[in-house]
N, C-alpha and C positions, 0 to 999 in steps of 0.2 A: 505492499500499502505505500503511495507516495504523496503528501501533500504540503504544504506549505503552513510555517508555524510564522506568527507573529509576535514580534519580542517586544516588550515595553525597553525603554531605554532605561539605563542606570544610570548613575553619577555619585561619584562621592562627595557628600554634602558636608558642611561644616553647620551645626545648629544653635541658634542661641536663642531660646526662649522658642516661642512659635516659626520662628524666622528661620527661613533656611538661605544658603550661601553655595555658590556652586564655583568651584576653584579654575581658575583661568591658566590656561598654561600657553608659555610662549607669546608673542608679539610684545607692546608697550605695558600689558599688565600681567607681565609673567609671575606668578605667586599669587595675586592677588585674589578676592573670593568677588561677586557678584551677586544681589540679591535674587532670588527665583521667586517667579510667584505660587501661591497656593494651587495646591492640586498635581496636574500631572507635571513631568520633569520635562521642560522643552529640549528639544533636537540641536537646535540653535538661540543663540543670543547677539544681540545687537547690542554692544556696551557703547556710551557716549563715549567721546574719545577726549583727552583733553584741550584746555583752553586755547592750548599754545596757535598761533597762527600755523606751522607746519605741520599740525597733524590733522588726520581726516577727523570729520566731525562722529562717525559712525565705524566702530572695529566690528568686524563679526566673527563669532567663535562656535563652532560645531563640536558638539557630544560625541566624541570618540574614547573608547576603553575607558569611560568613567570620568576624565576628564574634560573642559570645556577647551577644545585648542584653536588657537589662532588659527584664522582661515582667510584674513583680509581685510581690506576696508569694505566696508560696506556702502558707502555710499559719502562724495569730499561733502566739505562746504562749499555751498554756495558762494561766487566772489562778490565781494559787498560792490554796491552800486556807486 
């Protein structure tokens, strides 16, 4: 019998009370944690970038092997008018 199984994503989490935080690996936020929404574990996170002009406005992390791993820039900041 052949079938496909749907696996729920898993992540190494840090908790503080009811708050859950995913661990970021790589990129500008390597080793930092980011708050996760209640309920399911998201497969991707769009993390706000640093306020510095040379930094992108949003950085993308994807869940792989239990950590949110750097996947590049999600979106560049719009140039000032």
